[in-house]
TIMI-2910 file (N, C-alpha, C, CB; in pm, 1 decimal, decimal comma, always signed):
<rs>
+----------+----------+----------+----------+----------+----------+----------+----------+----------+----------+----------+----------+------+
!      n_x !      n_y !      n_z !     ca_x !     ca_y !     ca_z !      c_x !      c_y !      c_z !     cb_x !     cb_y !     cb_z ! resn !
+----------+----------+----------+----------+----------+----------+----------+----------+----------+----------+----------+----------+------+
!    +83,2 !   -117,1 !     +0,0 !     +0,0 !     +0,0 !     +0,0 !    +88,5 !   +124,5 !     +0,0 !    -95,1 !     -0,8 !   +120,8 !  Met !
!    +48,8 !   +221,4 !    -78,1 !   +128,3 !   +344,0 !    -86,8 !   +109,0 !   +431,6 !    +36,9 !    +91,2 !   +422,6 !   -213,0 !  Arg !
!   +207,1 !   +517,1 !    +60,2 !   +195,4 !   +613,7 !   +169,5 !    +93,5 !   +722,1 !   +134,8 !   +332,4 !   +677,3 !   +200,3 !  Asp !
!    +88,6 !   +763,3 !     +6,6 !     -4,3 !   +866,9 !    -38,8 !    -64,6 !   +827,2 !   -172,9 !    +66,8 !  +1003,8 !    -50,0 !  Glu !
!   -185,7 !   +871,8 !   -197,5 !   -254,0 !   +849,3 !   -324,7 !   -292,5 !   +984,4 !   -383,1 !   -379,6 !   +758,3 !   -306,5 !  Tyr !
!   -286,4 !   +995,4 !   -515,7 !   -318,7 !  +1120,8 !   -584,3 !   -461,4 !  +1112,9 !   -638,7 !   -217,0 !  +1149,4 !   -699,5 !  Asp !
!   -551,2 !  +1189,1 !   -578,3 !   -690,0 !  +1193,8 !   -623,4 !   -721,0 !  +1323,3 !   -698,7 !   -784,0 !  +1179,3 !   -504,4 !  Phe !
!   -619,3 !  +1394,1 !   -742,7 !   -639,6 !  +1524,1 !   -807,0 !   -718,0 !  +1512,2 !   -937,7 !   -505,3 !  +1590,5 !   -833,7 !  Ser !
!   -711,5 !  +1399,5 !  -1004,9 !   -784,2 !  +1381,2 !  -1131,7 !   -913,8 !  +1302,4 !  -1112,4 !   -695,0 !  +1309,3 !  -1233,7 !  Lys !
!   -947,2 !  +1274,9 !   -987,9 !  -1069,9 !  +1200,8 !   -959,0 !  -1193,9 !  +1287,1 !   -977,2 !  -1065,8 !  +1146,0 !   -817,5 !  Gly !
!  -1306,8 !  +1223,1 !  -1003,9 !  -1434,0 !  +1293,1 !  -1020,2 !  -1526,7 !  +1252,3 !   -906,3 !  -1498,6 !  +1261,6 !  -1159,1 !  Lys !
!  -1572,1 !  +1350,4 !   -829,9 !  -1659,4 !  +1326,3 !   -715,7 !  -1796,3 !  +1277,8 !   -763,3 !  -1674,1 !  +1454,2 !   -630,7 !  Arg !
!  -1846,7 !  +1172,3 !   -698,3 !  -1981,1 !  +1122,2 !   -726,2 !  -1995,1 !  +1043,4 !   -854,3 !  -2074,5 !  +1234,4 !   -730,4 !  Gly !
!  -1886,5 !  +1002,9 !   -916,1 !  -1891,8 !   +931,9 !  -1043,2 !  -1966,9 !   +799,6 !  -1031,7 !  -1751,3 !   +907,2 !  -1094,7 !  Leu !
!  -1951,4 !   +729,5 !   -922,3 !  -2013,9 !   +598,2 !   -906,1 !  -2128,9 !   +598,5 !   -805,7 !  -1910,3 !   +497,9 !   -863,2 !  Phe !
!  -2173,3 !   +715,0 !   -762,8 !  -2283,8 !   +720,7 !   -666,8 !  -2413,2 !   +753,4 !   -740,3 !  -2255,8 !   +826,0 !   -555,9 !  Ser !
!  -2526,2 !   +725,0 !   -675,4 !  -2655,2 !   +759,8 !   -733,9 !  -2746,6 !   +812,3 !   -623,7 !  -2719,3 !   +637,2 !   -805,8 !  Arg !
!  -2849,1 !   +881,9 !   -666,6 !  -2942,1 !   +942,3 !   -572,7 !  -3020,7 !   +832,9 !   -500,3 !  -3037,8 !  +1039,6 !   -645,5 !  Asp !
!  -3044,2 !   +851,4 !   -372,6 !  -3115,4 !   +750,9 !   -293,8 !  -3259,2 !   +731,5 !   -338,6 !  -3113,3 !   +788,8 !   -148,6 !  Leu !
!  -3321,0 !   +831,5 !   -402,4 !  -3458,7 !   +816,1 !   -449,0 !  -3468,0 !   +711,1 !   -560,1 !  -3513,4 !   +950,7 !   -498,7 !  Lys !
!  -3357,3 !   +682,7 !   -627,5 !  -3355,2 !   +581,8 !   -733,2 !  -3323,8 !   +442,4 !   -680,9 !  -3254,3 !   +619,8 !   -838,3 !  Asp !
!  -3296,7 !   +432,3 !   -551,7 !  -3260,4 !   +305,0 !   -491,4 !  -3386,2 !   +229,7 !   -449,7 !  -3167,3 !   +326,4 !   -370,5 !  Leu !
!  -3401,9 !   +107,9 !   -496,7 !  -3518,0 !    +25,5 !   -463,8 !  -3472,7 !    -94,1 !   -380,3 !  -3591,2 !    -21,9 !   -592,8 !  His !
!  -3536,3 !   -107,1 !   -264,9 !  -3503,0 !   -218,4 !   -177,4 !  -3589,3 !   -338,5 !   -213,6 !  -3522,3 !   -179,7 !    -28,9 !  Phe !
!  -3533,5 !   -457,7 !   -209,0 !  -3613,9 !   -576,1 !   -239,4 !  -3715,0 !   -603,9 !   -128,5 !  -3523,6 !   -698,3 !   -259,9 !  Pro !
!  -3828,6 !   -656,4 !   -167,2 !  -3931,6 !   -696,0 !    -71,9 !  -3946,9 !   -847,1 !    -85,4 !  -4068,7 !   -620,2 !    -97,5 !  Val !
!  -3934,0 !   -917,1 !    +24,5 !  -3942,2 !  -1062,5 !    +22,5 !  -4076,8 !  -1107,5 !    +75,8 !  -3828,3 !  -1124,9 !   +104,5 !  Tyr !
!  -4148,7 !  -1183,4 !     -4,4 !  -4278,2 !  -1234,7 !    +35,6 !  -4261,7 !  -1364,7 !   +111,6 !  -4368,3 !  -1254,7 !    -85,8 !  Leu !
!  -4356,9 !  -1391,4 !   +198,3 !  -4364,5 !  -1521,3 !   +263,2 !  -4377,5 !  -1626,1 !   +151,7 !  -4485,8 !  -1528,6 !   +365,6 !  Asp !
!  -4310,8 !  -1739,6 !   +163,4 !  -4315,8 !  -1840,3 !    +55,9 !  -4458,2 !  -1881,1 !    +15,3 !  -4239,8 !  -1963,5 !    +99,0 !  Pro !
!  -4548,9 !  -1890,4 !   +113,3 !  -4687,6 !  -1925,2 !    +82,2 !  -4752,7 !  -1818,2 !     -4,8 !  -4768,1 !  -1944,3 !   +211,4 !  Lys !
!  -4731,5 !  -1693,6 !    +30,8 !  -4787,4 !  -1583,1 !    -47,3 !  -4726,8 !  -1576,8 !   -187,0 !  -4764,8 !  -1450,7 !    +24,9 !  Leu !
!  -4597,2 !  -1594,9 !   -192,6 !  -4529,7 !  -1591,1 !   -322,0 !  -4583,1 !  -1699,8 !   -414,4 !  -4378,5 !  -1606,7 !   -304,0 !  Glu !
!  -4599,5 !  -1818,6 !   -362,1 !  -4650,8 !  -1929,8 !   -442,2 !  -4793,4 !  -1900,8 !   -490,4 !  -4647,6 !  -2060,8 !   -360,5 !  Glu !
!  -4877,0 !  -1849,6 !   -401,1 !  -5016,7 !  -1819,2 !   -434,9 !  -5024,4 !  -1714,5 !   -546,2 !  -5092,8 !  -1769,4 !   -310,2 !  Tyr !
!  -4954,7 !  -1602,5 !   -528,7 !  -4961,8 !  -1495,6 !   -627,5 !  -4885,6 !  -1528,9 !   -755,5 !  -4908,3 !  -1367,7 !   -568,3 !  Tyr !
!  -4784,7 !  -1612,3 !   -745,0 !  -4713,0 !  -1654,4 !   -865,2 !  -4804,0 !  -1738,8 !   -955,0 !  -4586,0 !  -1734,0 !   -827,3 !  Gln !
!  -4889,0 !  -1821,5 !   -894,8 !  -4985,0 !  -1899,8 !   -971,9 !  -5081,5 !  -1808,1 !  -1046,4 !  -5062,6 !  -1995,6 !   -880,1 !  Lys !
!  -5128,8 !  -1703,8 !   -977,1 !  -5219,1 !  -1608,1 !  -1041,2 !  -5147,7 !  -1536,5 !  -1156,3 !  -5271,6 !  -1505,2 !   -937,8 !  Ile !
!  -5025,1 !  -1494,3 !  -1131,3 !  -4947,2 !  -1424,1 !  -1234,4 !  -4924,2 !  -1512,5 !  -1355,5 !  -4812,8 !  -1377,5 !  -1177,9 !  Ala !
!  -4897,1 !  -1639,8 !  -1331,8 !  -4873,9 !  -1732,4 !  -1442,1 !  -5000,6 !  -1751,8 !  -1524,0 !  -4824,1 !  -1867,1 !  -1389,4 !  Thr !
!  -5114,4 !  -1766,6 !  -1455,7 !  -5242,0 !  -1782,0 !  -1526,0 !  -5273,5 !  -1660,4 !  -1611,9 !  -5355,0 !  -1805,5 !  -1426,3 !  Lys !
!  -5242,6 !  -1542,1 !  -1561,3 !  -5273,5 !  -1418,4 !  -1633,1 !  -5161,0 !  -1377,3 !  -1728,7 !  -5300,1 !  -1306,0 !  -1533,7 !  Lys !
!  -5053,5 !  -1452,9 !  -1728,8 !  -4937,8 !  -1429,0 !  -1815,5 !  -4875,6 !  -1290,2 !  -1790,7 !  -4979,2 !  -1442,2 !  -1962,9 !  Asn !
!  -4864,2 !  -1252,4 !  -1662,6 !  -4795,2 !  -1129,9 !  -1623,2 !  -4697,5 !  -1163,3 !  -1511,1 !  -4896,5 !  -1019,8 !  -1578,2 !  Ile !
!  -4609,0 !  -1071,1 !  -1484,1 !  -4507,8 !  -1102,0 !  -1381,6 !  -4560,3 !  -1078,3 !  -1240,1 !  -4382,2 !  -1017,6 !  -1404,4 !  Asp !
!  -4492,0 !  -1137,1 !  -1145,1 !  -4530,8 !  -1130,8 !  -1004,2 !  -4530,9 !   -986,9 !   -951,8 !  -4436,7 !  -1216,8 !   -919,9 !  Leu !
!  -4434,3 !   -906,9 !   -995,3 !  -4427,4 !   -767,8 !   -949,9 !  -4555,4 !   -691,9 !   -983,5 !  -4307,0 !   -697,3 !  -1012,8 !  Asn !
!  -4608,9 !   -714,3 !  -1101,4 !  -4730,1 !   -645,4 !  -1143,7 !  -4847,6 !   -684,5 !  -1055,7 !  -4761,1 !   -676,3 !  -1290,1 !  Thr !
!  -4859,8 !   -813,2 !  -1025,3 !  -4968,4 !   -861,0 !   -938,4 !  -4958,5 !   -796,8 !   -800,0 !  -4964,4 !  -1015,3 !   -926,0 !  Ile !
!  -4841,4 !   -800,9 !   -741,2 !  -4822,9 !   -748,1 !   -605,6 !  -4844,8 !   -597,0 !   -604,0 !  -4681,5 !   -782,3 !   -552,4 !  Val !
!  -4794,2 !   -525,6 !   -703,8 !  -4814,3 !   -380,8 !   -709,0 !  -4961,9 !   -346,3 !   -724,8 !  -4733,6 !   -319,9 !   -824,0 !  Asn !
!  -5034,1 !   -421,0 !   -805,4 !  -5177,4 !   -397,7 !   -823,2 !  -5252,0 !   -417,5 !   -692,3 !  -5234,2 !   -490,9 !   -930,8 !  Thr !
!  -5220,8 !   -523,9 !   -621,2 !  -5285,3 !   -552,0 !   -492,3 !  -5255,3 !   -440,6 !   -393,2 !  -5238,3 !   -687,9 !   -435,7 !  Ile !
!  -5131,2 !   -395,7 !   -387,0 !  -5094,0 !   -290,1 !   -293,1 !  -5158,5 !   -156,3 !   -330,6 !  -4941,6 !   -275,4 !   -288,1 !  Leu !
!  -5171,6 !   -128,7 !   -458,9 !  -5239,4 !     -5,9 !   -501,8 !  -5386,2 !     -8,2 !   -460,9 !  -5227,2 !    +12,3 !   -654,2 !  Glu !
!  -5452,1 !   -122,5 !   -478,8 !  -5592,5 !   -135,4 !   -439,3 !  -5606,9 !   -120,5 !   -287,7 !  -5649,6 !   -271,5 !   -485,6 !  Lys !
!  -5515,3 !   -175,6 !   -215,3 !  -5515,3 !   -162,9 !    -68,4 !  -5499,4 !    -16,8 !    -27,8 !  -5401,8 !   -248,3 !     -5,7 !  Glu !
!  -5413,3 !    +54,3 !    -97,8 !  -5391,2 !   +195,3 !    -70,3 !  -5518,3 !   +276,5 !    -99,5 !  -5272,9 !   +248,1 !   -153,9 !  Met !
!  -5584,2 !   +246,7 !   -211,2 !  -5708,9 !   +314,4 !   -246,3 !  -5816,9 !   +287,2 !   -140,2 !  -5757,6 !   +268,3 !   -385,8 !  Glu !
!  -5826,4 !   +161,7 !    -97,4 !  -5924,6 !   +125,3 !     +4,9 !  -5896,7 !   +200,3 !   +135,1 !  -5923,2 !    -27,0 !    +29,7 !  Leu !
!  -5771,7 !   +206,4 !   +174,3 !  -5732,7 !   +276,1 !   +295,2 !  -5767,1 !   +424,6 !   +285,3 !  -5583,4 !   +257,5 !   +321,6 !  His !
!  -5743,0 !   +484,9 !   +169,1 !  -5771,4 !   +626,8 !   +150,4 !  -5921,0 !   +655,6 !   +155,7 !  -5714,1 !   +674,7 !    +18,0 !  Asp !
!  -6002,5 !   +565,5 !   +104,8 !  -6148,3 !   +588,7 !   +108,4 !  -6204,0 !   +571,4 !   +249,0 !  -6220,2 !   +493,1 !    +12,2 !  Thr !
!  -6140,9 !   +490,3 !   +330,8 !  -6188,1 !   +467,5 !   +466,8 !  -6135,2 !   +571,4 !   +565,2 !  -6148,1 !   +329,3 !   +512,3 !  Leu !
!  -6032,6 !   +642,0 !   +527,3 !  -5971,7 !   +741,7 !   +617,5 !  -6048,6 !   +871,3 !   +617,4 !  -5827,3 !   +768,7 !   +578,1 !  Ser !
+----------+----------+----------+----------+----------+----------+----------+----------+----------+----------+----------+----------+------+
</rs>
Protein backbone atom coordinates (compact mmCIF):
# COMPACT_ATOMS: atom_id res chain seq x y z
CA MET A 1 0.00 0.00 0.00
CA ARG A 2 1.28 3.44 -0.87
CA ASP A 3 1.95 6.14 1.69
CA GLU A 4 -0.04 8.67 -0.39
CA TYR A 5 -2.54 8.49 -3.25
CA ASP A 6 -3.19 11.21 -5.84
CA PHE A 7 -6.90 11.94 -6.23
CA SER A 8 -6.40 15.24 -8.07
CA LYS A 9 -7.84 13.81 -11.32
CA GLY A 10 -10.70 12.01 -9.59
CA LYS A 11 -14.34 12.93 -10.20
CA ARG A 12 -16.59 13.26 -7.16
CA GLY A 13 -19.81 11.22 -7.26
CA LEU A 14 -18.92 9.32 -10.43
CA PHE A 15 -20.14 5.98 -9.06
CA SER A 16 -22.84 7.21 -6.67
CA ARG A 17 -26.55 7.60 -7.34
CA ASP A 18 -29.42 9.42 -5.73
CA LEU A 19 -31.15 7.51 -2.94
CA LYS A 20 -34.59 8.16 -4.49
CA ASP A 21 -33.55 5.82 -7.33
CA LEU A 22 -32.60 3.05 -4.91
CA HIS A 23 -35.18 0.25 -4.64
CA PHE A 24 -35.03 -2.18 -1.77
CA PRO A 25 -36.14 -5.76 -2.39
CA VAL A 26 -39.32 -6.96 -0.72
CA TYR A 27 -39.42 -10.63 0.22
CA LEU A 28 -42.78 -12.35 0.36
CA ASP A 29 -43.64 -15.21 2.63
CA PRO A 30 -43.16 -18.40 0.56
CA LYS A 31 -46.88 -19.25 0.82
CA LEU A 32 -47.87 -15.83 -0.47
CA GLU A 33 -45.30 -15.91 -3.22
CA GLU A 34 -46.51 -19.30 -4.42
CA TYR A 35 -50.17 -18.19 -4.35
CA TYR A 36 -49.62 -14.96 -6.27
CA GLN A 37 -47.13 -16.54 -8.65
CA LYS A 38 -49.85 -19.00 -9.72
CA ILE A 39 -52.19 -16.08 -10.41
CA ALA A 40 -49.47 -14.24 -12.34
CA THR A 41 -48.74 -17.32 -14.42
CA LYS A 42 -52.42 -17.82 -15.26
CA LYS A 43 -52.73 -14.18 -16.33
CA ASN A 44 -49.38 -14.29 -18.15
CA ILE A 45 -47.95 -11.30 -16.23
CA ASP A 46 -45.08 -11.02 -13.82
CA LEU A 47 -45.31 -11.31 -10.04
CA ASN A 48 -44.27 -7.68 -9.50
CA THR A 49 -47.30 -6.45 -11.44
CA ILE A 50 -49.68 -8.61 -9.38
CA VAL A 51 -48.23 -7.48 -6.06
CA ASN A 52 -48.14 -3.81 -7.09
CA THR A 53 -51.77 -3.98 -8.23
CA ILE A 54 -52.85 -5.52 -4.92
CA LEU A 55 -50.94 -2.90 -2.93
CA GLU A 56 -52.39 -0.06 -5.02
CA LYS A 57 -55.93 -1.35 -4.39
CA GLU A 58 -55.15 -1.63 -0.68
CA MET A 59 -53.91 1.95 -0.70
CA GLU A 60 -57.09 3.14 -2.46
CA LEU A 61 -59.25 1.25 0.05
CA HIS A 62 -57.33 2.76 2.95
CA ASP A 63 -57.71 6.27 1.50
CA THR A 64 -61.48 5.89 1.08
CA LEU A 65 -61.88 4.67 4.67
CA SER A 66 -59.72 7.42 6.17
